[in-house]
C-alpha positions in Angstrom: 173.6 103.2 144.0 174.3 106.1 146.5 176.4 105.5 150.2 177.4 108.4 151.8 179.3 108.3 155.2 178.6 110.8 157.9 180.6 111.9 160.9 181.6 114.5 163.4 184.8 116.3 163.7 186.4 114.2 166.7 184.3 110.9 166.1 187.4 108.4 167.0 185.2 105.8 164.9 184.6 107.2 161.5 187.4 105.8 160.4 187.4 102.9 161.2 183.6 102.5 160.1 185.0 104.3 156.8 187.9 101.9 156.0 185.1 98.8 156.4 182.6 100.6 154.5 185.6 101.0 152.0 186.9 97.2 151.6 183.2 95.6 151.7 183.0 97.8 148.5 185.9 96.3 146.6 185.5 92.3 147.7 181.8 93.1 146.2 184.0 94.6 143.3 181.2 97.6 143.1 182.6 101.3 141.5 180.4 103.4 143.8 181.9 106.8 146.1 181.8 106.9 149.2 179.9 109.9 149.6 181.5 111.4 153.6 179.7 114.2 155.2 181.1 115.6 158.1 178.5 117.3 160.7 179.2 120.5 161.9 176.5 121.2 164.4 172.9 120.3 166.2 171.7 122.1 163.0 172.9 120.5 161.0 172.1 117.3 162.9 169.1 118.2 162.5 168.6 118.9 158.8 170.4 115.4 158.0 168.4 113.1 160.7 172.0 112.5 161.9 171.8 109.7 164.9 174.7 109.8 165.4 178.8 109.0 163.9 179.6 107.4 162.4 176.4 106.9 160.4 176.6 104.9 157.0 173.6 105.1 154.7 172.8 103.6 151.4 170.7 104.7 148.7 169.3 107.6 151.5 168.4 104.2 154.5 170.8 103.7 157.4 172.2 100.7 157.6 171.2 99.4 161.3 168.3 98.2 161.5 165.7 100.0 163.4 167.6 102.7 162.7 164.5 104.9 160.6 162.6 105.3 163.5 165.1 106.9 165.8 164.6 110.7 165.9 167.0 112.1 168.3 169.2 113.7 165.9 172.1 115.1 167.3 175.8 115.4 167.8 176.9 112.6 169.5 178.9 109.1 168.6 176.8 106.4 168.0 176.1 102.9 169.1 176.0 99.9 166.8 173.8 96.4 168.2 174.7 93.3 166.8 174.3 89.7 168.1 173.9 91.2 170.9 177.3 92.6 171.2 177.9 96.4 171.4 180.1 98.0 168.7 181.4 101.7 168.6 181.1 101.5 164.4 179.2 99.3 162.0 181.0 96.0 161.5 181.4 94.6 157.7 179.0 92.2 158.0 176.4 94.6 159.1 177.9 96.9 155.6 178.0 93.8 153.7 174.0 93.0 154.5 173.0 96.2 153.7 174.9 96.4 150.6 173.8 92.7 149.4 169.8 94.3 150.0 170.5 97.3 148.1 171.9 95.5 145.4 
C-alpha cells in the first residue's frame, strides 16, 4: 500500500490531516510509511493533479469520493464534505474508510 499526503507550505491544515492519517494507520496496525509531498508552484500542482491542500491518496487514489473527476489543479486550500459538514481536512472516518477500501 502506498499512502501520500500532498500539501503546500502555507496550508494551515496539512499537519492536522497528517496527524489524523498517522493515527488511523496506527489504529489499523499498518506498517506503511506516509510519503509527504510538498507542492511548490502551479506547475507542480498540475503535474501532480493537485486539487488542493491537504490531499491524501492511497495507492494513487484520492480518499474523497468524486475527487478523481476534478480537474481544477492549483495551489489552494481544500475543503472536504462529509455528512453534510464542510471540513478543512479529511476526518479520521474518511481516512479510515479509504484505507479499509484499499485493504
